[in-house]
C-alpha positions in Angstrom: 196.4 28.9 134.5 193.1 30.0 133.1 190.0 30.0 135.2 187.5 27.2 134.7 185.8 27.4 131.3 182.4 27.4 132.8 181.0 30.8 133.4 182.3 32.5 136.5 178.9 33.6 137.5 177.8 30.0 137.7 180.5 28.7 140.0 182.6 31.4 141.6 180.0 33.6 143.3 176.4 33.8 144.2 176.4 37.5 144.3 175.2 37.8 140.7 172.3 35.4 141.2 168.7 36.6 140.7 166.6 38.1 143.5 163.6 36.2 144.7 161.1 38.3 142.6 160.8 35.6 139.9 160.1 32.8 142.3 157.8 35.0 144.4 155.8 35.8 141.2 155.4 32.1 140.6 154.3 31.4 144.2 151.8 34.2 144.0 150.3 32.7 140.8 150.1 29.3 142.4 148.5 30.7 145.5 145.7 32.2 143.3 145.2 29.2 141.1 146.0 26.0 143.1 142.9 23.8 143.3 143.9 22.3 146.7 144.1 25.7 148.3 140.7 26.7 146.8 139.2 23.5 148.1 140.7 24.1 151.5 139.4 27.7 151.5 135.9 26.4 150.9 136.3 23.8 153.7 137.5 26.4 156.2 134.5 28.6 155.3 132.1 25.7 155.9 133.8 24.9 159.2 133.4 28.5 160.3 129.7 28.5 159.4 129.2 25.2 161.2 130.8 26.7 164.3 128.5 29.6 164.2 125.4 27.4 164.3 126.5 26.0 167.7 125.4 29.3 169.2 122.0 29.6 167.5 118.7 29.6 169.4 116.7 26.4 169.2 113.6 26.4 167.0 110.4 27.7 168.6 107.7 25.1 169.3 103.9 25.4 168.6 101.5 22.9 170.0 97.7 22.7 169.8 95.3 20.3 171.6 91.6 19.8 170.9 89.7 17.7 173.4 86.1 16.6 173.6 84.0 14.8 176.2 83.3 11.1 176.1 79.5 11.5 176.8 79.0 14.8 175.1 81.1 15.4 172.0 79.9 18.9 171.7 81.7 19.9 174.9 85.2 20.6 173.6 88.3 22.2 175.1 91.2 23.6 173.0 94.6 24.7 174.1 97.5 26.3 172.1 101.0 26.8 173.4 103.8 28.8 171.6 107.1 28.6 173.4 110.8 29.4 172.9 113.5 27.7 174.9 117.0 29.1 175.3 120.2 28.6 177.4 121.1 30.8 180.3 122.1 34.2 178.7 125.8 34.2 179.9 126.3 30.9 178.0 125.8 32.6 174.7 128.6 35.1 175.5 130.9 32.2 176.4 130.1 30.3 173.2 130.6 33.4 171.1 134.1 33.8 172.5 134.7 30.1 171.9 133.6 30.5 168.3 136.0 33.4 167.7 138.8 31.2 169.0 137.7 28.3 166.8 137.8 30.7 163.7 141.5 31.4 164.6 142.3 27.6 164.7 140.7 27.1 161.3 142.7 30.0 159.9 145.9 28.6 161.5 145.3 25.2 159.8 144.8 27.0 156.5 148.1 28.8 156.9 149.9 25.6 157.5 148.5 24.0 154.3 149.2 27.1 152.3 152.8 27.3 153.6 153.6 23.6 152.9 152.2 23.8 149.4 154.1 27.0 148.6 157.3 25.3 150.0 156.7 22.4 147.7 156.3 24.8 144.7 159.4 26.6 145.7 161.4 23.4 145.8 160.2 22.5 142.4 161.4 25.9 141.1 164.8 25.3 142.7 165.0 21.9 141.0 164.1 23.5 137.7 166.9 26.0 138.1 169.4 23.2 138.9 168.3 21.2 135.9 168.8 24.2 133.6 172.2 24.8 135.0 173.0 21.1 134.6 171.9 21.4 131.0 174.5 24.1 130.4 177.2 21.8 131.5 175.8 18.9 129.5 175.5 21.1 126.4 179.1 22.1 126.8 180.2 18.5 127.4 178.2 17.3 124.4 179.7 19.9 122.1 183.2 19.0 123.3 182.5 15.3 122.8 181.0 15.8 119.3 184.1 17.9 118.2 186.4 15.2 119.4 184.4 12.5 117.8 184.5 14.3 114.4 188.2 15.0 114.7 189.1 11.4 115.7 186.9 10.0 112.9 188.9 12.0 110.4 192.2 11.0 112.0 191.2 7.4 111.9 190.4 7.6 108.2 193.8 9.3 107.7 195.6 6.6 109.8 196.6 9.0 112.5 194.5 7.4 115.3 193.5 3.9 116.3 190.1 2.4 116.6 190.3 2.0 120.4 190.7 5.8 121.0 187.9 6.5 118.5 185.5 4.0 120.1 186.2 5.5 123.6 185.3 9.0 122.3 182.2 7.7 120.7 181.2 6.0 123.9 181.7 9.2 125.8 179.5 11.0 123.2 176.8 8.3 123.7 176.9 8.7 127.5 176.6 12.5 127.3 173.6 12.2 124.9 171.9 9.9 127.3 172.5 12.2 130.3 171.3 15.1 128.3 168.1 13.2 127.3 167.5 12.3 131.0 168.1 15.8 132.1 165.6 17.2 129.5 163.0 14.6 130.5 163.3 15.4 134.2 163.2 19.1 133.5 160.0 18.7 131.5 158.4 16.6 134.3 159.3 19.3 136.8 157.7 22.0 134.6 154.5 19.8 134.4 154.5 19.5 138.1 154.8 23.2 138.5 151.9 23.7 136.1 149.8 21.1 138.0 150.5 23.1 141.2 149.2 26.2 139.3 145.9 24.6 138.8 147.0 23.3 135.3 147.1 26.9 134.1 150.0 27.9 131.8 152.9 29.2 133.9 156.0 31.0 132.6 159.2 30.3 134.6 162.5 30.9 132.8 164.8 31.6 135.7 168.3 30.1 135.6 169.8 31.7 138.7 169.1 31.0 142.3 167.8 33.7 144.7 170.4 35.2 146.9 170.1 33.6 150.4 172.5 34.7 153.1 173.4 32.2 155.7 172.4 33.5 159.2 175.4 33.6 161.5 173.5 33.8 164.8 171.6 30.7 165.5 169.9 32.1 168.6 168.4 35.0 166.7 167.2 32.7 164.0 165.7 30.4 166.5 163.8 33.3 168.1 162.4 34.3 164.8 161.4 30.8 163.8 159.7 30.1 167.2 157.8 33.4 167.0 156.6 33.0 163.4 156.1 29.2 163.0 152.6 28.5 161.8 152.2 25.2 163.5 153.0 26.7 166.9 150.7 29.6 166.3 147.9 27.2 165.3 148.4 24.9 168.3 148.4 28.0 170.6 145.0 28.9 169.2 143.8 25.4 169.8 144.9 25.5 173.4 143.1 28.8 173.9 140.0 27.4 172.3 140.2 24.2 174.5 140.5 26.4 177.7 137.4 28.3 176.6 135.6 25.1 176.0 136.1 24.2 179.6 134.5 27.5 180.6 131.6 26.8 178.2 131.0 23.3 179.6 131.0 24.6 183.1 128.4 27.2 182.1 126.2 24.5 180.7 125.3 23.4 184.3 123.2 26.5 184.4 119.4 25.8 183.8 117.9 26.2 180.4 114.9 28.5 180.3 111.6 28.5 178.3 109.2 31.3 177.7 105.9 31.2 175.8 102.3 32.1 175.2 99.4 29.8 176.2 95.7 30.0 175.2 93.1 27.8 177.0 89.3 27.5 176.4 88.4 25.0 179.1 85.9 27.2 181.0 84.1 28.3 177.9 85.8 31.7 177.9 89.3 31.7 176.5 92.2 32.4 178.8 95.5 33.8 177.7 98.7 33.8 179.6 102.5 33.2 179.7 104.4 30.0 180.0 107.6 29.9 182.0 109.8 26.9 182.5 113.3 25.7 183.0 115.2 22.4 182.9 118.2 21.3 185.0 121.0 19.6 183.1 121.5 16.7 185.4 122.4 14.1 182.8 123.2 15.9 179.6 126.3 17.6 180.8 127.8 14.7 182.7 131.6 14.4 182.3 131.8 17.2 179.7 133.9 19.4 181.9 136.4 16.6 182.6 136.5 15.8 178.8 137.3 19.5 178.0 140.0 19.6 180.7 141.6 16.4 179.3 141.6 17.8 175.8 143.3 21.0 177.1 146.0 19.0 178.8 146.5 16.9 175.6 146.9 20.0 173.5 149.3 21.5 176.0 151.6 18.5 175.7 151.3 18.6 172.0 152.4 22.2 172.1 155.5 21.3 174.1 156.3 18.4 171.7 155.8 20.6 168.6 158.1 23.3 170.0 160.8 20.7 170.7 160.4 19.2 167.2 160.7 22.6 165.6 163.8 23.5 167.5 165.4 20.1 166.7 164.5 20.4 163.0 165.9 24.0 162.9 169.2 22.9 164.5 169.5 20.1 161.9 168.7 22.3 159.0 171.1 25.0 160.3 173.9 22.5 160.6 173.1 21.0 157.2 173.1 24.4 155.5 176.3 25.4 157.2 178.0 22.2 156.0 176.7 22.7 152.5 177.9 26.3 152.4 181.4 25.2 153.5 181.5 22.5 150.8 180.4 25.0 148.2 183.2 27.4 149.2 185.8 24.7 149.0 184.6 23.9 145.4 184.7 27.5 144.5 188.4 27.8 145.7 189.3 24.7 143.8 187.6 25.8 140.6 189.7 28.9 140.6 192.9 26.8 140.5 191.7 24.3 137.9 193.0 24.1 134.4 191.0 25.1 131.4 189.2 22.3 129.5 190.4 23.8 126.2 194.0 23.4 127.4 193.3 19.7 128.1 191.8 19.3 124.6 194.9 21.0 123.0 197.2 18.8 125.1 195.3 15.7 123.8 195.3 16.7 120.2 199.0 17.7 120.4 199.9 14.3 121.8 201.1 15.7 125.2 198.6 13.6 127.2 197.0 10.2 126.4 193.3 9.6 125.8 193.0 7.9 129.2 194.6 10.9 131.0 192.3 13.2 129.1 189.1 11.3 130.1 190.2 11.0 133.7 190.8 14.8 133.9 187.6 15.6 132.1 185.5 13.2 134.1 186.7 14.7 137.4 186.1 18.2 136.2 182.5 17.6 134.9 181.6 15.5 138.0 182.9 18.3 140.2 180.7 20.8 138.3 177.6 18.5 138.8 178.5 18.0 142.5 178.6 21.8 143.0 175.2 22.2 141.4 173.8 19.5 143.8 175.3 21.3 146.7 173.7 24.6 145.6 170.4 23.0 145.2 170.5 21.3 148.6 171.6 24.5 150.3 168.8 26.5 148.7 166.2 23.9 149.8 167.6 23.8 153.3 167.4 27.6 153.6 163.9 27.5 152.0 162.8 25.1 154.8 164.4 27.3 157.5 162.5 30.4 156.2 159.3 28.6 155.1 157.2 30.6 157.4 158.1 33.7 155.4 156.2 32.3 152.4 
């Protein structure tokens, strides 16, 4: 028995598939050109600048008073005060540390947005590869149906075939043309989606082979890697650290605020110059702020635990899904090696060894198996892309 007519590289192995360089190049382009990432970069920059302003000194104040007597308007007194208020010095150090932690949280959020967008782009690339591989099957099927249609049209004219067989072949030809049209439309839409992700810049992606992705046999090692590198966990860890520092900052805000300045007074006729020193006790302004910061820290700690559980659960599901898909793919590959050649089926049909119904039953099963295999490949690649999404 001959091997399946479709190219062995398409169905029998994944070893000849392309490396990730082509998709990596596309993802690098998208990372440079995507409008959403650029907008988010500007947003992060503005958030960082806003955070820095929280530790600025308040504006200095200047006041001037000119007073005159009720009975003698020539008798005047003037006073000028220039002062600068500031928090207790240790509070600035605490807030500076808090701002650095906040910068980390902003970067963590940016990493998540970048990762998710690049994963979306990679899945689009994987869909494009699948559609192109489907197109190869449909082109082969269309060519085969067209040859049979031409042959049976001639046989019908010669009286060697009946109209029922000819109509069945023509219907098969019509169905294949429709599938080919739908495939081409979907492929073009995916290419447009890829270009949109690239900031509507022209992008060249001609890959027809999937990247080689080896299935990890040790789930525990994979779990350790994912937990250590997951961007969401890293981001929430930074948020927890920032929240704890916020508690420290709010506690420090109970320290008095200070004020220093210069004062000039002319009440006695001769001007007097001196210093102004003052302080304020935050009795009302800081009320409940420490409790609020502690509650926020507790909230984020629970979120961290929940996020960790979700990541572990999702990883277990993806791992099981990828393993099942790989097993199904291997079963298809074994079956393909034992299948008959499509050309032999056509020869048996034209030689009268099998009926038209038998031929179409066999052909439909074969082509559907090919398409099923391509779907399995695509789902496997997407599952593995999600598992390793933090490598993007």
